[in-house]
C-alpha distance (Angstrom), angle and dihedral (degrees) to the residues before:
residue distance angle dihedral
M1 . . .
R2 3.80 . .
S3 3.77 121.2 .
L4 3.78 120.3 -112.5
K5 3.79 87.7 -112.8
D6 3.80 90.7 58.4
M7 3.80 92.7 44.7
M8 3.77 93.5 54.0
S9 3.81 95.0 46.2
L10 3.79 116.2 111.9
Q11 3.79 95.8 -175.1
G12 3.80 110.7 148.6
R13 3.80 94.2 15.2
V14 3.79 129.3 115.0
A15 3.80 123.2 -140.1
L16 3.80 127.2 -164.6
I17 3.79 113.7 -157.1
T18 3.79 120.6 -172.7
G19 3.78 115.1 -152.3
G20 3.78 85.3 25.0
G21 3.78 93.1 150.0
G22 3.81 93.8 58.6
H23 3.79 131.2 87.6
I24 3.80 97.8 -91.7
G25 3.79 96.9 29.7
S26 3.79 93.5 54.0
A27 3.82 90.8 49.9
L28 3.79 91.6 50.7
S29 3.80 89.8 47.7
E30 3.80 89.9 53.1
G31 3.79 91.1 51.0
L32 3.79 93.4 53.4
A33 3.81 92.7 42.8
E34 3.79 89.6 51.1
L35 3.82 87.7 58.0
G36 3.79 90.1 52.0
A37 3.80 105.4 -95.7
A38 3.77 123.2 142.2
V39 3.80 106.3 -126.4
V40 3.78 134.1 -147.2
V41 3.80 106.9 -156.9
L42 3.80 109.8 -153.2
D43 3.78 120.0 -170.9
C44 3.79 136.8 147.8
V45 3.81 90.2 -124.9
R46 3.79 109.8 71.2
E47 3.79 95.2 -157.8
A48 3.81 91.7 52.1
C49 3.79 95.7 52.5
E50 3.80 91.8 43.4
R51 3.81 91.4 52.6
A52 3.80 92.0 46.7
A53 3.80 93.5 47.8
G54 3.80 91.1 47.9
R55 3.81 91.3 53.1
L56 3.81 92.4 48.9
H57 3.77 92.8 52.4
A58 3.80 93.4 45.0
D59 3.81 96.5 45.0
Y60 3.81 101.7 37.6
G61 3.80 105.3 20.6
V62 3.80 93.5 -127.5
A63 3.78 128.3 132.9
A64 3.80 107.2 -92.6
V65 3.78 122.1 -175.1
P66 3.82 123.1 -167.8
L67 3.79 114.6 -144.3
A68 3.81 120.1 -175.1
V69 3.81 108.9 -156.8
D70 3.80 134.3 156.6
L71 3.81 104.3 -134.0
A72 3.80 89.6 -155.1
D73 3.82 89.1 66.8
E74 3.82 107.3 85.4
A75 3.80 96.1 -164.4
A76 3.80 91.9 49.5
V77 3.80 92.0 48.6
R78 3.80 92.8 48.7
A79 3.80 89.3 54.5
V80 3.81 94.7 54.4
P81 3.83 101.4 86.8
R82 3.80 91.4 49.0
L83 3.81 89.8 50.6
V84 3.81 89.6 52.1
L85 3.80 91.6 50.1
D86 3.79 91.4 47.7
R87 3.80 91.9 52.2
L88 3.81 102.6 36.8
G89 3.79 106.2 14.0
R90 3.79 99.4 -125.2
L91 3.80 145.2 36.2
D92 3.79 121.3 -144.1
I93 3.80 106.1 156.8
L94 3.79 132.7 37.4
V95 3.79 117.8 -170.2
H96 3.80 114.4 -177.2
C97 3.80 105.8 -159.4
A98 3.80 102.8 142.5
G99 3.75 118.1 108.5
W100 3.74 152.1 138.7
V101 3.79 107.3 -97.4
G102 3.77 136.0 -171.2
T103 3.79 93.4 -85.2
T104 3.80 97.0 48.8
E105 3.80 109.5 128.0
S106 3.79 107.7 -125.1
P107 3.81 131.7 125.4
G108 3.77 111.6 -97.2
W109 3.79 94.8 11.7
A110 3.82 115.1 91.1
A111 3.79 91.9 34.5
P112 3.80 139.3 106.2
F113 3.80 112.6 -70.9
E114 3.79 94.1 -102.5
R115 3.82 90.5 57.4
Q116 3.80 98.9 44.5
T117 3.78 110.5 114.6
V118 3.78 136.0 -141.5
A119 3.80 89.2 -126.1
A120 3.81 91.2 58.7
W121 3.81 90.6 43.2
D122 3.80 91.7 52.5
A123 3.80 92.8 46.4
A124 3.81 92.0 51.3
M125 3.80 92.6 48.4
R126 3.79 91.0 49.6
V127 3.81 94.3 52.6
N128 3.81 101.5 32.4
L129 3.79 100.6 39.7
T130 3.79 116.5 4.7
S131 3.80 94.2 53.6
A132 3.81 89.9 54.7
F133 3.81 89.2 53.6
I134 3.82 91.5 49.9
L135 3.80 94.7 46.3
A136 3.79 91.8 49.7
Q137 3.81 90.2 50.8
E138 3.78 93.6 50.7
A139 3.82 96.9 39.3
R140 3.79 97.8 45.2
Q141 3.80 97.0 97.5
A142 3.79 95.6 46.7
L143 3.80 91.2 46.4
A144 3.80 91.1 49.1
E145 3.80 91.9 50.4
S146 3.80 91.1 50.1
G147 3.79 95.3 76.9
H148 3.80 87.2 -141.7
G149 3.80 101.3 53.6
S150 3.78 113.0 167.0
V151 3.81 131.3 172.2
V152 3.80 120.0 -166.7
L153 3.81 117.8 -171.8
I154 3.80 115.6 -163.3
A155 3.78 106.2 -137.7
S156 3.82 126.9 161.3
I157 3.77 143.2 -124.6
Y158 3.81 84.3 -104.5
G159 3.78 88.1 67.5
R160 3.80 87.9 66.3
V161 3.84 105.7 30.0
G162 3.78 135.4 33.7
P163 3.80 120.5 -108.4
D164 3.78 122.3 -97.4
M165 3.78 99.1 -133.7
R166 3.80 91.3 -165.5
L167 3.79 86.9 78.6
Y168 3.79 90.7 67.1
E169 3.81 100.2 46.7
G170 3.78 112.0 128.8
T171 3.81 93.8 10.3
P172 3.82 132.9 97.5
M173 3.80 89.6 -122.5
A174 3.80 124.8 112.8
N175 3.79 141.8 -175.8
P176 3.83 108.8 -143.8
A177 3.80 118.1 -151.8
A178 3.80 93.0 -125.9
Y179 3.79 91.7 58.8
G180 3.80 95.2 62.8
V181 3.79 93.6 36.7
S182 3.81 92.2 52.7
K183 3.80 90.9 48.2
A184 3.80 91.2 49.7
G185 3.79 86.4 51.7
L186 3.80 89.4 55.3
L187 3.79 89.7 55.1
Q188 3.80 91.9 54.4
L189 3.80 90.5 43.3
T190 3.80 86.8 54.5
R191 3.78 91.8 56.1
Y192 3.80 92.4 43.9
L193 3.80 95.2 49.5
A194 3.80 92.1 43.8
T195 3.79 88.8 63.6
V196 3.80 101.8 37.8
L197 3.83 96.3 43.1
A198 3.80 94.2 44.4
P199 2.95 138.9 146.5
Q200 3.82 96.4 20.8
V201 3.81 97.9 42.8
R202 3.79 130.4 42.4
V203 3.81 119.2 -150.3
N204 3.80 124.8 -165.8
A205 3.79 139.2 156.9
M206 3.78 132.7 -133.8
S207 3.81 116.5 -154.1
P208 3.80 114.5 -163.7
G209 3.74 125.8 -164.6
G210 3.78 122.5 -136.3
V211 3.81 114.8 -40.4
W212 3.80 120.5 -144.7
R213 3.77 109.0 -112.2
G214 3.81 104.7 152.2
Q215 3.80 95.5 -75.8
P216 3.82 120.1 175.5
Q217 3.79 113.3 -70.4
A218 3.81 94.0 -118.1
F219 3.80 92.1 54.8
H220 3.79 92.7 44.2
E221 3.78 93.8 51.6
R222 3.80 93.2 47.7
Y223 3.79 91.7 47.7
R224 3.80 92.6 47.4
Q225 3.79 92.2 51.1
R226 3.82 90.0 48.8
T227 3.84 92.8 54.0
P228 3.84 121.2 81.8
L229 3.81 92.4 -144.0
G230 3.80 88.9 51.9
R231 3.79 100.7 -126.4
M232 3.77 144.9 66.3
A233 3.79 120.4 -101.4
T234 3.78 125.6 -95.0
E235 3.79 125.4 -148.6
E236 3.80 88.2 -106.1
D237 3.80 89.9 62.8
L238 3.80 89.6 62.5
K239 3.81 100.0 47.4
G240 3.79 96.4 76.8
A241 3.79 94.3 47.3
V242 3.80 93.2 55.5
A243 3.81 92.6 41.6
Y244 3.80 88.0 55.2
L245 3.81 94.0 49.4
A246 3.81 93.5 43.8
S247 3.78 96.8 48.4
D248 3.80 136.0 61.2
L249 3.79 88.9 -95.2
S250 3.81 83.7 88.9
A251 3.83 97.1 36.4
Y252 3.83 91.9 136.8
V253 3.80 96.1 41.7
T254 3.80 121.7 97.2
G255 3.78 137.4 144.7
Q256 3.80 92.2 27.1
E257 3.79 137.4 128.0
L258 3.80 117.9 -139.0
V259 3.81 108.1 -158.2
V260 3.81 115.1 -153.4
D261 3.79 102.8 -177.8
G262 3.81 109.4 122.1
G263 3.80 88.9 -107.9
W264 3.82 96.1 -55.4
T265 3.82 93.3 139.2
A266 3.82 94.3 40.5
W267 3.82 91.7 88.6
């Protein structure tokens, strides 16, 4: 029987992380690099993924490749797994973390329901959900050949519960309909892929609760009071969950959603 240390090791494996230049994506990248994985940092902002990849290589000594890609561009997304194979020779882990969130600046997005637009809805679906579908299609063979293929889709508590709009009163914050709908779609895509890519590839989702990012005091206090553990999440809270799902620690786990929300959805 292998030790837990051996089961969590990602030495020799290659991870692709979308949104890897962002707050959560960069933390997840660090977690996988810490366990020994080479990491491809994909982000729509070239400077962000280059900075993140540079830090990974400097701090953990792993190969780290920046990859600037617009996830709304189908042809560009379809080319990603081949680019990873060309650069690093294999692909073992796919973490889809990129997404349009409530603070994304786009007309008709972070607005009251009556002012949310179809254009913003379509854009969010394309980045949050459709790109995950495309990447899974194109990466399936490489992941299957890995022997340790693992897909982790980053969903949200708002893929499983409706928003409490009272949290946002008196703040510039919003919770667009397409955000929760796209995240719910990721949860169903998780279950679908877990069956059609089995037994070679495992597919799971991680659903975080709200992450502290300097939100307005009124929102923060309401959110804290609504959470059994009495605080919002930090990026560090999410690292272990994804490391577990990506590694052999979860070798017999597929089709599941790991909720990391401080108990938010427990009541």
